[in-house]
MIMIDREN-995341 format. One record per residue (C-alpha): residue number from 1; residue in three letters; chain; x, y, z. Coordinates in steps of 0.02 Angstrom, whole numbers, plus 50000, padded with zeros to 5 digits. Example, Ala and Ser with C-alpha at 12.3 -4.5 7.8 and 13.67 -1.06 7.14 Angstrom:
<pts>
+------+-------+-------+-------+-------+-------+
| rogu | ketor | kolti |     u |     v |     w |
+------+-------+-------+-------+-------+-------+
|    1 |   ALA |     A | 50615 | 49775 | 50390 |
|    2 |   SER |     A | 50684 | 49947 | 50357 |
+------+-------+-------+-------+-------+-------+
</pts>
This chain:
<pts>
+------+-------+-------+-------+-------+-------+
| rogu | ketor | kolti |     u |     v |     w |
+------+-------+-------+-------+-------+-------+
|    1 |   MET |     A | 49998 | 50003 | 50005 |
|    2 |   ASP |     A | 50059 | 50168 | 49949 |
|    3 |   ILE |     A | 50079 | 50283 | 50109 |
|    4 |   LEU |     A | 50149 | 50441 | 50003 |
|    5 |   ASP |     A | 50120 | 50476 | 49819 |
|    6 |   VAL |     A | 50187 | 50617 | 49752 |
|    7 |   LYS |     A | 50144 | 50656 | 49565 |
|    8 |   ASN |     A | 50228 | 50777 | 49443 |
|    9 |   LEU |     A | 50261 | 50915 | 49599 |
|   10 |   SER |     A | 50328 | 51074 | 49542 |
|   11 |   LYS |     A | 50367 | 51227 | 49648 |
|   12 |   VAL |     A | 50408 | 51408 | 49563 |
|   13 |   TYR |     A | 50445 | 51545 | 49666 |
|   14 |   GLY |     A | 50448 | 51742 | 49593 |
|   15 |   ASN |     A | 50354 | 51829 | 49452 |
|   16 |   LYS |     A | 50486 | 51928 | 49360 |
|   17 |   ILE |     A | 50622 | 51830 | 49414 |
|   18 |   VAL |     A | 50571 | 51643 | 49409 |
|   19 |   PHE |     A | 50666 | 51519 | 49522 |
|   20 |   THR |     A | 50611 | 51331 | 49504 |
|   21 |   ALA |     A | 50647 | 51246 | 49662 |
|   22 |   LEU |     A | 50563 | 51081 | 49605 |
|   23 |   ASP |     A | 50526 | 51021 | 49435 |
|   24 |   ASN |     A | 50402 | 50882 | 49398 |
|   25 |   ILE |     A | 50449 | 50761 | 49539 |
|   26 |   SER |     A | 50352 | 50598 | 49557 |
|   27 |   PHE |     A | 50383 | 50453 | 49674 |
|   28 |   THR |     A | 50289 | 50344 | 49798 |
|   29 |   ILE |     A | 50335 | 50269 | 49979 |
|   30 |   GLU |     A | 50261 | 50113 | 50019 |
|   31 |   GLU |     A | 50194 | 50062 | 50194 |
|   32 |   GLY |     A | 50342 | 50008 | 50304 |
|   33 |   GLU |     A | 50479 | 50095 | 50205 |
|   34 |   PHE |     A | 50624 | 50194 | 50267 |
|   35 |   VAL |     A | 50667 | 50308 | 50128 |
|   36 |   GLY |     A | 50811 | 50450 | 50124 |
|   37 |   ILE |     A | 50799 | 50605 | 50017 |
|   38 |   MET |     A | 50987 | 50673 | 49971 |
|   39 |   GLY |     A | 51053 | 50814 | 49861 |
|   40 |   PRO |     A | 51166 | 50972 | 49870 |
|   41 |   SER |     A | 51135 | 51116 | 49951 |
|   42 |   GLY |     A | 50985 | 51204 | 49848 |
|   43 |   SER |     A | 50929 | 51045 | 49769 |
|   44 |   GLY |     A | 50752 | 51066 | 49824 |
|   45 |   LYS |     A | 50765 | 50933 | 49983 |
|   46 |   THR |     A | 50684 | 51062 | 50101 |
|   47 |   THR |     A | 50550 | 51130 | 49977 |
|   48 |   LEU |     A | 50496 | 50946 | 49949 |
|   49 |   LEU |     A | 50488 | 50914 | 50139 |
|   50 |   ASN |     A | 50385 | 51067 | 50159 |
|   51 |   MET |     A | 50256 | 51026 | 50028 |
|   52 |   ILE |     A | 50244 | 50837 | 50107 |
|   53 |   SER |     A | 50216 | 50920 | 50271 |
|   54 |   THR |     A | 50086 | 51043 | 50217 |
|   55 |   VAL |     A | 50203 | 51191 | 50268 |
|   56 |   ASP |     A | 50201 | 51262 | 50091 |
|   57 |   LYS |     A | 50099 | 51213 | 49924 |
|   58 |   PRO |     A | 50166 | 51163 | 49765 |
|   59 |   THR |     A | 50142 | 51265 | 49602 |
|   60 |   SER |     A | 50080 | 51115 | 49520 |
|   61 |   GLY |     A | 50068 | 50928 | 49548 |
|   62 |   GLU |     A | 49982 | 50821 | 49686 |
|   63 |   ILE |     A | 50023 | 50747 | 49842 |
|   64 |   ARG |     A | 49937 | 50602 | 49927 |
|   65 |   ILE |     A | 49948 | 50528 | 50094 |
|   66 |   LYS |     A | 49866 | 50371 | 50129 |
|   67 |   ASP |     A | 49745 | 50426 | 49985 |
|   68 |   LYS |     A | 49710 | 50582 | 50054 |
|   69 |   ASN |     A | 49747 | 50754 | 49981 |
|   70 |   PRO |     A | 49801 | 50865 | 50136 |
|   71 |   LEU |     A | 49820 | 51023 | 50007 |
|   72 |   LYS |     A | 49640 | 51024 | 49995 |
|   73 |   LEU |     A | 49615 | 51043 | 50181 |
|   74 |   LYS |     A | 49616 | 51208 | 50271 |
|   75 |   GLY |     A | 49614 | 51275 | 50444 |
|   76 |   ASP |     A | 49567 | 51170 | 50585 |
|   77 |   ASN |     A | 49543 | 51032 | 50465 |
|   78 |   LEU |     A | 49731 | 51043 | 50388 |
|   79 |   ALA |     A | 49799 | 51064 | 50579 |
|   80 |   LEU |     A | 49701 | 50902 | 50641 |
|   81 |   PHE |     A | 49768 | 50802 | 50484 |
|   82 |   ARG |     A | 49949 | 50866 | 50518 |
|   83 |   ARG |     A | 49923 | 50821 | 50701 |
|   84 |   ARG |     A | 49853 | 50651 | 50670 |
|   85 |   GLU |     A | 49927 | 50577 | 50509 |
|   86 |   LEU |     A | 50096 | 50652 | 50517 |
|   87 |   GLY |     A | 50261 | 50655 | 50651 |
|   88 |   PHE |     A | 50394 | 50773 | 50639 |
|   89 |   VAL |     A | 50585 | 50754 | 50699 |
|   90 |   PHE |     A | 50686 | 50921 | 50676 |
|   91 |   GLN |     A | 50872 | 50952 | 50674 |
|   92 |   ASP |     A | 50848 | 51073 | 50819 |
|   93 |   PHE |     A | 50735 | 50957 | 50921 |
|   94 |   ASN |     A | 50590 | 51096 | 50936 |
|   95 |   LEU |     A | 50562 | 51044 | 51120 |
|   96 |   LEU |     A | 50479 | 51174 | 51241 |
|   97 |   ASP |     A | 50583 | 51208 | 51383 |
|   98 |   THR |     A | 50442 | 51255 | 51494 |
|   99 |   LEU |     A | 50395 | 51069 | 51501 |
|  100 |   THR |     A | 50465 | 50913 | 51564 |
|  101 |   VAL |     A | 50528 | 50767 | 51440 |
|  102 |   GLY |     A | 50369 | 50673 | 51471 |
|  103 |   GLU |     A | 50256 | 50826 | 51451 |
|  104 |   ASN |     A | 50344 | 50867 | 51289 |
|  105 |   ILE |     A | 50314 | 50684 | 51214 |
|  106 |   VAL |     A | 50126 | 50678 | 51262 |
|  107 |   LEU |     A | 50097 | 50853 | 51187 |
|  108 |   PRO |     A | 50003 | 50785 | 51027 |
|  109 |   LEU |     A | 49895 | 50680 | 51143 |
|  110 |   THR |     A | 49860 | 50834 | 51266 |
|  111 |   LEU |     A | 49804 | 50941 | 51104 |
|  112 |   ASP |     A | 49695 | 50804 | 51049 |
|  113 |   GLY |     A | 49617 | 50790 | 51232 |
|  114 |   VAL |     A | 49665 | 50611 | 51257 |
|  115 |   PRO |     A | 49619 | 50561 | 51444 |
|  116 |   VAL |     A | 49780 | 50569 | 51552 |
|  117 |   LYS |     A | 49768 | 50377 | 51595 |
|  118 |   ASN |     A | 49786 | 50349 | 51407 |
|  119 |   GLN |     A | 49928 | 50472 | 51386 |
|  120 |   ASP |     A | 50020 | 50397 | 51528 |
|  121 |   ASP |     A | 50001 | 50222 | 51455 |
|  122 |   GLU |     A | 50065 | 50279 | 51281 |
|  123 |   LEU |     A | 50203 | 50379 | 51378 |
|  124 |   ASN |     A | 50269 | 50214 | 51466 |
|  125 |   ARG |     A | 50254 | 50117 | 51308 |
|  126 |   ILE |     A | 50344 | 50246 | 51181 |
|  127 |   SER |     A | 50481 | 50293 | 51310 |
|  128 |   LYS |     A | 50528 | 50112 | 51338 |
|  129 |   ILE |     A | 50545 | 50086 | 51148 |
|  130 |   LEU |     A | 50667 | 50231 | 51149 |
|  131 |   GLY |     A | 50760 | 50203 | 51306 |
|  132 |   ILE |     A | 50725 | 50360 | 51385 |
|  133 |   GLU |     A | 50586 | 50297 | 51530 |
|  134 |   ASN |     A | 50718 | 50380 | 51663 |
|  135 |   LEU |     A | 50709 | 50549 | 51584 |
|  136 |   ILE |     A | 50528 | 50584 | 51576 |
|  137 |   ASN |     A | 50537 | 50699 | 51736 |
|  138 |   LYS |     A | 50678 | 50784 | 51692 |
|  139 |   ARG |     A | 50692 | 50963 | 51603 |
|  140 |   THR |     A | 50742 | 50984 | 51422 |
|  141 |   PHE |     A | 50896 | 51075 | 51485 |
|  142 |   GLU |     A | 50945 | 50927 | 51600 |
|  143 |   ILE |     A | 50982 | 50813 | 51455 |
|  144 |   SER |     A | 51099 | 50783 | 51308 |
|  145 |   GLY |     A | 51074 | 50818 | 51127 |
|  146 |   GLY |     A | 51051 | 50630 | 51086 |
|  147 |   GLU |     A | 50935 | 50617 | 51222 |
|  148 |   ALA |     A | 50840 | 50765 | 51165 |
|  149 |   GLN |     A | 50829 | 50690 | 51000 |
|  150 |   ARG |     A | 50762 | 50532 | 51063 |
|  151 |   THR |     A | 50624 | 50638 | 51156 |
|  152 |   SER |     A | 50583 | 50722 | 50989 |
|  153 |   ILE |     A | 50560 | 50546 | 50910 |
|  154 |   ALA |     A | 50455 | 50496 | 51042 |
|  155 |   ARG |     A | 50341 | 50650 | 51034 |
|  156 |   ALA |     A | 50326 | 50618 | 50848 |
|  157 |   LEU |     A | 50279 | 50422 | 50863 |
|  158 |   ILE |     A | 50152 | 50432 | 51020 |
|  159 |   HIS |     A | 50002 | 50466 | 50914 |
|  160 |   ASN |     A | 50057 | 50333 | 50778 |
|  161 |   PRO |     A | 50057 | 50436 | 50634 |
|  162 |   THR |     A | 50039 | 50370 | 50454 |
|  163 |   LEU |     A | 50200 | 50449 | 50402 |
|  164 |   LEU |     A | 50355 | 50508 | 50498 |
|  165 |   LEU |     A | 50455 | 50654 | 50422 |
|  166 |   ALA |     A | 50634 | 50683 | 50477 |
|  167 |   ASP |     A | 50723 | 50839 | 50445 |
|  168 |   GLU |     A | 50920 | 50820 | 50455 |
|  169 |   PRO |     A | 50886 | 50723 | 50626 |
|  170 |   THR |     A | 51074 | 50692 | 50662 |
|  171 |   GLY |     A | 51121 | 50869 | 50610 |
|  172 |   ASN |     A | 51159 | 50938 | 50785 |
|  173 |   LEU |     A | 51241 | 50775 | 50853 |
|  174 |   ASP |     A | 51397 | 50711 | 50877 |
|  175 |   SER |     A | 51447 | 50545 | 50790 |
|  176 |   LYS |     A | 51404 | 50438 | 50932 |
|  177 |   ALA |     A | 51231 | 50508 | 50976 |
|  178 |   ALA |     A | 51203 | 50510 | 50786 |
|  179 |   MET |     A | 51234 | 50317 | 50781 |
|  180 |   VAL |     A | 51118 | 50298 | 50930 |
|  181 |   VAL |     A | 50990 | 50402 | 50840 |
|  182 |   MET |     A | 50990 | 50314 | 50688 |
|  183 |   GLU |     A | 50987 | 50142 | 50755 |
|  184 |   LEU |     A | 50829 | 50184 | 50838 |
|  185 |   PHE |     A | 50754 | 50248 | 50664 |
|  186 |   LYS |     A | 50805 | 50079 | 50601 |
|  187 |   LYS |     A | 50722 | 49996 | 50747 |
|  188 |   ILE |     A | 50541 | 50083 | 50749 |
|  189 |   ASN |     A | 50542 | 50071 | 50559 |
|  190 |   LYS |     A | 50565 | 49875 | 50577 |
|  191 |   ASP |     A | 50485 | 49832 | 50734 |
|  192 |   GLU |     A | 50347 | 49967 | 50743 |
|  193 |   LYS |     A | 50330 | 49970 | 50542 |
|  194 |   VAL |     A | 50337 | 50158 | 50552 |
|  195 |   THR |     A | 50332 | 50222 | 50379 |
|  196 |   THR |     A | 50477 | 50351 | 50367 |
|  197 |   MET |     A | 50542 | 50485 | 50256 |
|  198 |   MET |     A | 50711 | 50563 | 50310 |
|  199 |   VAL |     A | 50801 | 50715 | 50226 |
|  200 |   THR |     A | 50982 | 50715 | 50261 |
|  201 |   HIS |     A | 51145 | 50775 | 50188 |
|  202 |   ASP |     A | 51242 | 50638 | 50291 |
|  203 |   ALA |     A | 51280 | 50484 | 50205 |
|  204 |   PHE |     A | 51310 | 50391 | 50367 |
|  205 |   SER |     A | 51131 | 50425 | 50431 |
|  206 |   ALA |     A | 51064 | 50391 | 50251 |
|  207 |   SER |     A | 51157 | 50225 | 50250 |
|  208 |   TYR |     A | 51017 | 50158 | 50368 |
|  209 |   CYS |     A | 50878 | 50198 | 50255 |
|  210 |   ASN |     A | 50798 | 50051 | 50134 |
|  211 |   ARG |     A | 50814 | 50177 | 49985 |
|  212 |   ILE |     A | 50884 | 50338 | 49942 |
|  213 |   LEU |     A | 50810 | 50473 | 49816 |
|  214 |   PHE |     A | 50935 | 50598 | 49762 |
|  215 |   ILE |     A | 50878 | 50763 | 49695 |
|  216 |   LYS |     A | 50981 | 50885 | 49607 |
|  217 |   ASP |     A | 50927 | 51056 | 49528 |
|  218 |   GLY |     A | 50738 | 51029 | 49582 |
|  219 |   THR |     A | 50731 | 50860 | 49471 |
|  220 |   MET |     A | 50743 | 50666 | 49521 |
|  221 |   TYR |     A | 50941 | 50637 | 49487 |
|  222 |   ASN |     A | 50952 | 50455 | 49545 |
|  223 |   GLU |     A | 50876 | 50309 | 49665 |
|  224 |   ILE |     A | 50964 | 50175 | 49751 |
|  225 |   TYR |     A | 50909 | 50029 | 49860 |
|  226 |   LYS |     A | 51008 | 49944 | 49989 |
|  227 |   GLY |     A | 51082 | 49780 | 49963 |
|  228 |   ASP |     A | 51157 | 49657 | 50078 |
|  229 |   THR |     A | 51260 | 49766 | 50199 |
|  230 |   ARG |     A | 51249 | 49951 | 50257 |
|  231 |   GLN |     A | 51434 | 49969 | 50220 |
|  232 |   LEU |     A | 51413 | 49935 | 50046 |
|  233 |   PHE |     A | 51265 | 50053 | 50031 |
|  234 |   TYR |     A | 51363 | 50194 | 50131 |
|  235 |   GLN |     A | 51501 | 50176 | 49989 |
|  236 |   GLU |     A | 51355 | 50180 | 49855 |
|  237 |   ILE |     A | 51297 | 50354 | 49928 |
|  238 |   ILE |     A | 51453 | 50415 | 49940 |
|  239 |   ASP |     A | 51488 | 50374 | 49757 |
|  240 |   VAL |     A | 51322 | 50448 | 49691 |
|  241 |   LEU |     A | 51357 | 50616 | 49802 |
|  242 |   ALA |     A | 51519 | 50623 | 49716 |
|  243 |   LEU |     A | 51455 | 50616 | 49538 |
|  244 |   MET |     A | 51321 | 50744 | 49600 |
|  245 |   GLY |     A | 51447 | 50874 | 49646 |
|  246 |   GLY |     A | 51432 | 50852 | 49847 |
|  247 |   GLY |     A | 51305 | 50804 | 49962 |
|  248 |   ASN |     A | 51291 | 50958 | 50079 |
+------+-------+-------+-------+-------+-------+
</pts>
């Protein structure tokens, strides 16, 4: 089953001076896939993510998430769709300093008016999966960057989203914390069957995906699938990025 279907997506900015950020992009992501989006700076990665996350609208083309078109929704209906169908993990964590780790994680459920007992049950479940059950009463300034990103992932997953969207999730982490976070992404994709799309410039992080889509100058440049080992896949990613002229 297709979770995400992107058809002929284009985004053009400006009137007199026109800049084409995306040019006729099409691809699908099936249920349970872990797909990476890569490309040089200015390639259109962030623009694509903004379209899929409903932050921005395309100039032309269509996006369907589980056969729904979120771009036709407005106001409260769009906010509800975004909150219930999508999970977001950001480079800078986007946690609220005024809340504890646990309160940050259950925020989507609080906004949906889920009873506290149910919130607690879900918090226990998801914090154990991510290995942060001992952090839930701490404040965000008392935890490390890696722990903050795990908290962010827990918040993104607590309402069982149809699609998890990650934007440079290891961008602010050291190599050890990045590896822990990517192992968790791999685990939740495999064990919890969470369909995930991750934008990244980092070949190491990308090597945890099942498939990589490469974008250059707003168009689809290449697509590669993971083979037998992550090490070989990592080398393939490096090779494609070298051909493209950089991966930042």
